[in-house]
Short mmCIF file of the C-alpha atoms (twelve columns), coordinates in Angstrom:
data_MODEL
# 
_entry.id   MODEL 
# 
loop_
_atom_site.group_PDB 
_atom_site.id 
_atom_site.type_symbol 
_atom_site.label_atom_id 
_atom_site.label_alt_id 
_atom_site.label_comp_id 
_atom_site.label_asym_id 
_atom_site.label_seq_id 
_atom_site.Cartn_x 
_atom_site.Cartn_y 
_atom_site.Cartn_z 
_atom_site.pdbx_PDB_model_num 
ATOM 1   C CA . MET A 1   0.000   0.000  0.000   1 
ATOM 2   C CA . ASP A 2   2.876   2.379  0.773   1 
ATOM 3   C CA . ALA A 3   4.293   1.848  -2.728  1 
ATOM 4   C CA . LEU A 4   0.912   2.713  -4.253  1 
ATOM 5   C CA . ILE A 5   0.633   5.880  -2.162  1 
ATOM 6   C CA . GLN A 6   4.179   6.914  -3.128  1 
ATOM 7   C CA . PHE A 7   3.426   6.307  -6.809  1 
ATOM 8   C CA . ASP A 8   0.225   8.356  -6.470  1 
ATOM 9   C CA . GLN A 9   2.183   11.222 -4.895  1 
ATOM 10  C CA . LYS A 10  4.916   11.122 -7.555  1 
ATOM 11  C CA . LEU A 11  2.403   11.088 -10.396 1 
ATOM 12  C CA . PHE A 12  0.524   13.927 -8.711  1 
ATOM 13  C CA . LEU A 13  3.690   16.044 -8.477  1 
ATOM 14  C CA . ILE A 14  4.428   15.495 -12.174 1 
ATOM 15  C CA . ILE A 15  0.921   16.506 -13.281 1 
ATOM 16  C CA . ASN A 16  0.702   19.364 -10.791 1 
ATOM 17  C CA . GLY A 17  4.077   20.648 -12.012 1 
ATOM 18  C CA . LEU A 18  2.970   21.004 -15.652 1 
ATOM 19  C CA . HIS A 19  1.877   24.623 -15.408 1 
ATOM 20  C CA . SER A 20  1.516   27.409 -17.930 1 
ATOM 21  C CA . PRO A 21  -0.590  30.577 -17.817 1 
ATOM 22  C CA . PHE A 22  -2.882  29.230 -20.560 1 
ATOM 23  C CA . PHE A 23  -3.520  25.908 -18.811 1 
ATOM 24  C CA . ASP A 24  -3.842  27.627 -15.429 1 
ATOM 25  C CA . PHE A 25  -6.739  29.609 -16.881 1 
ATOM 26  C CA . LEU A 26  -8.245  26.624 -18.685 1 
ATOM 27  C CA . MET A 27  -8.021  24.173 -15.774 1 
ATOM 28  C CA . TYR A 28  -9.398  26.698 -13.317 1 
ATOM 29  C CA . TRP A 29  -12.498 27.084 -15.493 1 
ATOM 30  C CA . PHE A 30  -12.821 23.354 -16.206 1 
ATOM 31  C CA . SER A 31  -12.998 22.851 -12.457 1 
ATOM 32  C CA . ASP A 32  -15.677 25.483 -11.877 1 
ATOM 33  C CA . LYS A 33  -19.130 23.917 -11.587 1 
ATOM 34  C CA . TYR A 34  -21.025 27.016 -12.733 1 
ATOM 35  C CA . ILE A 35  -19.243 27.215 -16.090 1 
ATOM 36  C CA . TRP A 36  -20.987 23.969 -17.040 1 
ATOM 37  C CA . VAL A 37  -24.577 25.188 -16.461 1 
ATOM 38  C CA . PRO A 38  -25.147 25.635 -20.237 1 
ATOM 39  C CA . LEU A 39  -23.984 22.035 -20.793 1 
ATOM 40  C CA . TYR A 40  -26.380 20.783 -18.117 1 
ATOM 41  C CA . ALA A 41  -29.230 22.774 -19.694 1 
ATOM 42  C CA . PHE A 42  -28.379 21.326 -23.130 1 
ATOM 43  C CA . LEU A 43  -28.340 17.779 -21.738 1 
ATOM 44  C CA . LEU A 44  -31.696 18.321 -20.036 1 
ATOM 45  C CA . PHE A 45  -33.083 19.652 -23.323 1 
ATOM 46  C CA . LEU A 46  -31.886 16.539 -25.184 1 
ATOM 47  C CA . MET A 47  -33.321 14.269 -22.493 1 
ATOM 48  C CA . PHE A 48  -36.612 16.181 -22.649 1 
ATOM 49  C CA . ARG A 49  -36.773 15.617 -26.431 1 
ATOM 50  C CA . GLU A 50  -36.223 11.898 -25.922 1 
ATOM 51  C CA . ASN A 51  -38.507 11.492 -22.894 1 
ATOM 52  C CA . ARG A 52  -41.306 14.067 -23.221 1 
ATOM 53  C CA . ASN A 53  -43.923 11.925 -21.507 1 
ATOM 54  C CA . HIS A 54  -41.610 10.877 -18.696 1 
ATOM 55  C CA . PHE A 55  -39.426 13.956 -18.306 1 
ATOM 56  C CA . TRP A 56  -40.475 14.276 -14.680 1 
ATOM 57  C CA . LEU A 57  -38.860 10.849 -14.185 1 
ATOM 58  C CA . VAL A 58  -35.652 12.081 -15.838 1 
ATOM 59  C CA . LEU A 59  -35.575 15.052 -13.453 1 
ATOM 60  C CA . LEU A 60  -36.217 12.779 -10.480 1 
ATOM 61  C CA . MET A 61  -33.389 10.448 -11.543 1 
ATOM 62  C CA . VAL A 62  -30.972 13.353 -12.094 1 
ATOM 63  C CA . ALA A 63  -31.783 14.675 -8.607  1 
ATOM 64  C CA . LEU A 64  -31.265 11.188 -7.162  1 
ATOM 65  C CA . LEU A 65  -27.995 10.781 -9.062  1 
ATOM 66  C CA . VAL A 66  -26.513 14.098 -7.937  1 
ATOM 67  C CA . THR A 67  -27.569 13.457 -4.338  1 
ATOM 68  C CA . LEU A 68  -26.099 9.943  -4.365  1 
ATOM 69  C CA . THR A 69  -22.787 10.837 -6.003  1 
ATOM 70  C CA . ASP A 70  -22.277 13.796 -3.719  1 
ATOM 71  C CA . GLN A 71  -23.207 11.980 -0.503  1 
ATOM 72  C CA . ILE A 72  -21.362 8.760  -1.372  1 
ATOM 73  C CA . SER A 73  -18.154 10.646 -2.150  1 
ATOM 74  C CA . VAL A 74  -18.274 12.437 1.196   1 
ATOM 75  C CA . LYS A 75  -19.998 10.100 3.661   1 
ATOM 76  C CA . LEU A 76  -18.702 6.729  2.406   1 
ATOM 77  C CA . PHE A 77  -15.239 7.811  1.306   1 
ATOM 78  C CA . LYS A 78  -13.874 11.164 2.532   1 
ATOM 79  C CA . ASP A 79  -15.285 10.828 6.049   1 
ATOM 80  C CA . VAL A 80  -14.154 7.175  6.268   1 
ATOM 81  C CA . PHE A 81  -10.685 7.177  4.665   1 
ATOM 82  C CA . MET A 82  -9.730  10.706 5.776   1 
ATOM 83  C CA . ARG A 83  -6.912  10.954 3.233   1 
ATOM 84  C CA . LEU A 84  -5.543  14.467 3.217   1 
ATOM 85  C CA . ARG A 85  -5.679  16.414 -0.003  1 
ATOM 86  C CA . PRO A 86  -2.194  16.964 -1.458  1 
ATOM 87  C CA . CYS A 87  -2.447  20.684 -0.679  1 
ATOM 88  C CA . HIS A 88  -3.005  19.788 3.007   1 
ATOM 89  C CA . GLU A 89  -0.360  17.034 3.158   1 
ATOM 90  C CA . PRO A 90  2.553   18.098 5.436   1 
ATOM 91  C CA . ALA A 91  4.968   15.758 3.598   1 
ATOM 92  C CA . LEU A 92  4.343   17.746 0.394   1 
ATOM 93  C CA . ASP A 93  4.588   21.190 1.991   1 
ATOM 94  C CA . GLY A 94  6.157   23.612 -0.474  1 
ATOM 95  C CA . MET A 95  5.873   21.179 -3.405  1 
ATOM 96  C CA . VAL A 96  2.183   21.583 -4.289  1 
ATOM 97  C CA . ARG A 97  1.115   24.387 -6.587  1 
ATOM 98  C CA . THR A 98  -2.438  25.645 -6.137  1 
ATOM 99  C CA . LEU A 99  -4.102  28.537 -7.908  1 
ATOM 100 C CA . TYR A 100 -5.365  31.479 -5.912  1 
ATOM 101 C CA . GLY A 101 -4.599  29.651 -2.654  1 
ATOM 102 C CA . GLN A 102 -7.637  27.409 -3.110  1 
ATOM 103 C CA . CYS A 103 -7.383  23.949 -1.607  1 
ATOM 104 C CA . GLY A 104 -10.869 22.842 -0.621  1 
ATOM 105 C CA . GLY A 105 -11.846 20.692 2.340   1 
ATOM 106 C CA . LYS A 106 -9.385  18.694 4.395   1 
ATOM 107 C CA . TYR A 107 -9.905  15.275 2.795   1 
ATOM 108 C CA . GLY A 108 -9.747  14.272 -0.839  1 
ATOM 109 C CA . PHE A 109 -10.434 10.562 -1.351  1 
ATOM 110 C CA . VAL A 110 -12.554 10.326 -3.432  1 
ATOM 111 C CA . SER A 111 -12.866 13.410 -5.619  1 
ATOM 112 C CA . SER A 112 -16.453 14.666 -5.528  1 
ATOM 113 C CA . HIS A 113 -15.902 16.468 -8.846  1 
ATOM 114 C CA . ALA A 114 -14.881 13.160 -10.450 1 
ATOM 115 C CA . THR A 115 -17.725 11.251 -8.800  1 
ATOM 116 C CA . ASN A 116 -20.339 13.802 -9.860  1 
ATOM 117 C CA . THR A 117 -19.110 14.332 -13.416 1 
ATOM 118 C CA . PHE A 118 -18.624 10.643 -14.192 1 
ATOM 119 C CA . GLY A 119 -22.041 9.887  -12.704 1 
ATOM 120 C CA . VAL A 120 -23.640 12.527 -14.930 1 
ATOM 121 C CA . ALA A 121 -21.594 11.400 -17.956 1 
ATOM 122 C CA . VAL A 122 -22.607 7.752  -17.658 1 
ATOM 123 C CA . PHE A 123 -26.268 8.416  -16.836 1 
ATOM 124 C CA . THR A 124 -26.867 11.017 -19.545 1 
ATOM 125 C CA . GLY A 125 -24.772 9.067  -22.027 1 
ATOM 126 C CA . LEU A 126 -26.852 5.929  -21.530 1 
ATOM 127 C CA . VAL A 127 -30.171 7.788  -21.581 1 
ATOM 128 C CA . LEU A 128 -29.254 9.501  -24.860 1 
ATOM 129 C CA . ALA A 129 -27.035 6.888  -26.559 1 
ATOM 130 C CA . ILE A 130 -29.698 5.357  -28.808 1 
ATOM 131 C CA . ARG A 131 -30.259 8.574  -30.739 1 
ATOM 132 C CA . TYR A 132 -26.937 10.360 -30.135 1 
ATOM 133 C CA . LYS A 133 -24.135 7.849  -30.755 1 
ATOM 134 C CA . TRP A 134 -21.458 10.461 -30.035 1 
ATOM 135 C CA . ILE A 135 -22.717 11.352 -26.555 1 
ATOM 136 C CA . ILE A 136 -20.968 8.712  -24.432 1 
ATOM 137 C CA . PRO A 137 -17.387 9.407  -25.606 1 
ATOM 138 C CA . VAL A 138 -17.984 13.165 -25.474 1 
ATOM 139 C CA . MET A 139 -19.403 13.008 -21.947 1 
ATOM 140 C CA . LEU A 140 -16.610 10.724 -20.714 1 
ATOM 141 C CA . ALA A 141 -14.006 13.082 -22.224 1 
ATOM 142 C CA . TRP A 142 -15.703 16.007 -20.455 1 
ATOM 143 C CA . ALA A 143 -15.694 14.160 -17.121 1 
ATOM 144 C CA . GLY A 144 -12.050 13.210 -17.686 1 
ATOM 145 C CA . LEU A 145 -11.046 16.835 -18.307 1 
ATOM 146 C CA . VAL A 146 -12.877 18.083 -15.231 1 
ATOM 147 C CA . SER A 147 -11.253 15.331 -13.159 1 
ATOM 148 C CA . TYR A 148 -7.773  15.983 -14.582 1 
ATOM 149 C CA . SER A 149 -8.168  19.666 -13.679 1 
ATOM 150 C CA . ARG A 150 -8.480  18.678 -10.021 1 
ATOM 151 C CA . ILE A 151 -5.005  17.096 -10.093 1 
ATOM 152 C CA . TYR A 152 -3.552  19.985 -12.083 1 
ATOM 153 C CA . LEU A 153 -4.956  22.470 -9.545  1 
ATOM 154 C CA . GLY A 154 -3.296  20.625 -6.647  1 
ATOM 155 C CA . VAL A 155 -6.432  19.561 -4.797  1 
ATOM 156 C CA . HIS A 156 -6.542  15.819 -5.606  1 
ATOM 157 C CA . TYR A 157 -4.209  12.908 -6.171  1 
ATOM 158 C CA . PRO A 158 -4.695  10.792 -9.304  1 
ATOM 159 C CA . GLY A 159 -5.992  7.993  -7.040  1 
ATOM 160 C CA . ASP A 160 -8.677  10.330 -5.666  1 
ATOM 161 C CA . VAL A 161 -9.831  11.050 -9.200  1 
ATOM 162 C CA . ILE A 162 -9.726  7.415  -10.353 1 
ATOM 163 C CA . GLY A 163 -11.677 6.328  -7.271  1 
ATOM 164 C CA . GLY A 164 -14.213 9.089  -7.882  1 
ATOM 165 C CA . ALA A 165 -14.521 8.222  -11.569 1 
ATOM 166 C CA . LEU A 166 -15.222 4.559  -10.815 1 
ATOM 167 C CA . THR A 167 -17.675 5.412  -8.031  1 
ATOM 168 C CA . GLY A 168 -19.486 7.961  -10.191 1 
ATOM 169 C CA . ALA A 169 -19.629 5.697  -13.245 1 
ATOM 170 C CA . LEU A 170 -21.065 2.829  -11.202 1 
ATOM 171 C CA . THR A 171 -23.615 5.107  -9.534  1 
ATOM 172 C CA . GLY A 172 -24.606 6.612  -12.889 1 
ATOM 173 C CA . TYR A 173 -25.068 3.134  -14.350 1 
ATOM 174 C CA . LEU A 174 -27.191 1.943  -11.405 1 
ATOM 175 C CA . VAL A 175 -29.403 5.047  -11.557 1 
ATOM 176 C CA . PHE A 176 -29.790 4.475  -15.314 1 
ATOM 177 C CA . LEU A 177 -30.928 0.879  -14.659 1 
ATOM 178 C CA . LEU A 178 -33.479 2.191  -12.156 1 
ATOM 179 C CA . PHE A 179 -34.640 4.809  -14.681 1 
ATOM 180 C CA . ARG A 180 -35.038 2.191  -17.416 1 
ATOM 181 C CA . MET A 181 -36.972 -0.133 -15.092 1 
ATOM 182 C CA . LEU A 182 -39.333 2.622  -13.886 1 
ATOM 183 C CA . LYS A 183 -39.872 3.932  -17.415 1 
ATOM 184 C CA . ALA A 184 -40.761 0.418  -18.645 1 
ATOM 185 C CA . ARG A 185 -43.191 0.007  -15.763 1 
ATOM 186 C CA . LEU A 186 -44.845 3.343  -16.583 1 
ATOM 187 C CA . ARG A 187 -45.175 2.357  -20.249 1 
ATOM 188 C CA . ARG A 188 -46.883 -0.904 -19.293 1 
ATOM 189 C CA . LYS A 189 -49.417 1.046  -17.234 1 
ATOM 190 C CA . ASP A 190 -50.017 3.605  -19.987 1 
ATOM 191 C CA . PRO A 191 -49.124 2.207  -23.446 1 
ATOM 192 C CA . ALA A 192 -49.983 5.556  -25.071 1 
ATOM 193 C CA . SER A 193 -47.009 7.257  -23.380 1 
# 
């Protein structure tokens, strides 16, 4: 386990050390949740077009997904493992570069950004994949960029991001299965929908 932690720290320092003014700007914005509001609105619009009669169910599932990914990442991981973020790690003092002095909460495993974005990517990708073949790779690339930005900005180790990505993807898939099951049940009750 120590070797894995050391590898994680070394890889973190390499990624965190790859700075330039252009990428500082870009990664800061990739990491900001409000910059993605137009994307979320676009995804909701596409899901509305595909699920007009059951859009309320889509909204319910999205709310469930966001609640689950956020709470799982904090309550089942951060509060249990209590792994310090690299920017709070005394052993890395003076080696971590953060932008604007931002570090976030004390613990970082797993990354909530990674958990949330991969959950959204998998769920929306699966809901929309039949009509929009391009959506899954695009959404996974988006989630990957947001997650990478967290390492670049000095607030997460690669292991935090990988753990969050796996947790989010699994949660997104399970919520999609629930959505599909409930939608099928609703269609059986009302074949006209």
